[in-house]
C-alpha positions as CSV (number, residue, x, y, z in Angstrom):
1,M,-20.4,-35.7,-3.6
2,T,-20.3,-34.4,-0.1
3,R,-17.2,-33.2,1.6
4,D,-17.3,-36.2,3.9
5,E,-17.5,-38.6,0.9
6,Y,-14.7,-36.7,-0.8
7,M,-12.4,-37.0,2.2
8,Q,-13.3,-40.7,2.8
9,Q,-12.6,-41.5,-0.9
10,M,-9.2,-39.7,-0.8
11,T,-7.8,-41.8,2.0
12,G,-5.2,-44.3,0.8
13,Q,-5.6,-43.5,-2.9
14,L,-2.9,-43.1,-5.5
15,R,-2.1,-39.5,-6.4
16,S,-3.7,-39.9,-9.8
17,V,-6.9,-41.1,-8.2
18,Q,-6.8,-38.3,-5.6
19,A,-6.3,-35.8,-8.5
20,D,-9.4,-37.1,-10.2
21,L,-11.4,-37.0,-7.0
22,H,-10.3,-33.5,-6.4
23,R,-11.5,-32.4,-9.8
24,Q,-14.8,-34.2,-9.5
25,Y,-15.5,-32.6,-6.1
26,Y,-14.6,-29.0,-7.0
27,A,-16.1,-29.3,-10.5
28,Q,-19.6,-29.5,-9.0
29,F,-19.2,-25.9,-7.8
30,V,-18.2,-24.6,-11.3
31,V,-21.0,-22.8,-13.1
32,P,-20.9,-20.7,-16.2
33,W,-20.5,-17.4,-14.3
34,T,-17.5,-18.9,-12.5
35,I,-15.7,-19.4,-15.8
36,E,-16.7,-15.9,-16.9
37,I,-15.2,-14.4,-13.7
38,V,-11.9,-16.4,-14.2
39,E,-11.8,-15.2,-17.8
40,R,-12.3,-11.6,-16.8
41,W,-10.0,-11.5,-13.7
42,I,-7.2,-13.9,-14.6
43,G,-7.5,-13.8,-18.4
44,T,-8.0,-16.5,-20.9
45,A,-4.7,-15.9,-22.6
46,R,-2.8,-16.3,-19.3
47,I,-4.6,-19.5,-18.5
48,L,-3.9,-20.9,-22.0
49,R,-0.2,-20.0,-21.7
50,S,0.1,-21.6,-18.3
51,T,2.5,-24.5,-18.3
52,D,1.9,-25.6,-14.7
53,P,-0.9,-28.3,-14.3
54,H,-2.0,-26.5,-11.1
55,F,-1.6,-23.0,-12.6
56,N,1.0,-22.2,-10.0
57,D,2.8,-20.0,-12.6
58,I,0.0,-17.5,-12.0
59,P,0.5,-15.9,-8.5
60,L,-1.6,-17.3,-5.7
61,G,-2.7,-13.8,-4.7
62,E,-4.5,-13.4,-8.1
63,W,-6.6,-16.5,-7.4
64,D,-7.1,-15.4,-3.8
65,R,-8.6,-12.0,-4.9
66,L,-11.5,-13.9,-6.4
67,D,-12.7,-15.0,-3.0
68,P,-15.0,-12.1,-2.2
69,I,-16.7,-12.7,-5.6
70,I,-17.0,-16.4,-5.4
71,R,-17.4,-17.0,-1.7
72,P,-21.0,-15.8,-1.3
73,M,-22.3,-18.1,-4.0
74,G,-19.9,-20.9,-3.1
75,A,-20.9,-20.9,0.5
76,R,-24.6,-21.2,-0.5
77,M,-23.7,-24.0,-2.9
78,N,-21.7,-25.8,-0.2
79,L,-24.5,-25.5,2.3
80,K,-27.0,-26.8,-0.3
81,L,-24.9,-29.7,-1.6
82,N,-23.0,-30.8,1.4
83,G,-24.7,-29.6,4.5
84,A,-21.4,-28.0,5.6
85,S,-21.2,-24.4,6.9
86,V,-17.5,-23.7,6.2
87,W,-16.2,-22.3,2.9
88,S,-12.5,-21.2,2.9
89,V,-10.3,-19.2,0.6
90,S,-8.7,-22.5,-0.4
91,D,-12.1,-23.8,-1.5
92,T,-12.5,-20.7,-3.6
93,V,-9.0,-21.2,-5.2
94,C,-9.8,-24.9,-5.9
95,V,-13.1,-23.9,-7.6
96,V,-11.6,-21.1,-9.7
97,K,-8.6,-23.2,-10.7
98,E,-11.0,-26.0,-11.8
99,A,-12.9,-23.4,-13.8
100,A,-9.6,-22.4,-15.4
101,R,-8.9,-26.1,-16.2
102,Q,-12.3,-26.4,-17.9
103,L,-11.7,-23.2,-19.8
104,K,-8.3,-24.4,-21.0
105,E,-9.8,-27.8,-22.0
106,R,-12.7,-26.1,-23.8
107,N,-10.1,-24.1,-25.8
108,N,-7.9,-27.2,-26.3
109,G,-5.2,-25.5,-24.4
110,T,-4.3,-23.3,-27.3
111,P,-4.5,-19.5,-27.3
112,S,-6.5,-18.1,-30.2
113,N,-5.4,-15.1,-32.3
114,N,-7.8,-12.9,-30.3
115,D,-6.0,-13.5,-27.0
């Protein structure tokens, strides 16, 4: 899905549909190393303990600090997939939070004894 398609589909949709579209759009940028970076920098245990659906109980600055790591690859993916030349910190945050959601879902949202 291109950014233009994403934005067009968001228009006039219910919040639940917008949330699904948001996940679908940003999930295309999540690759295994993205999840590994989130595990390393944010921490699996913190993600699994998060009670906010948007992980807003983890300070925004901690998500922002992943930008220099994610942006170089994200910008290349964005150019390749969408023909767009802009990649922002907010794009990075959306990608890493989607990676965190996938990590939480993969672990059924439950911390293990190793966390």
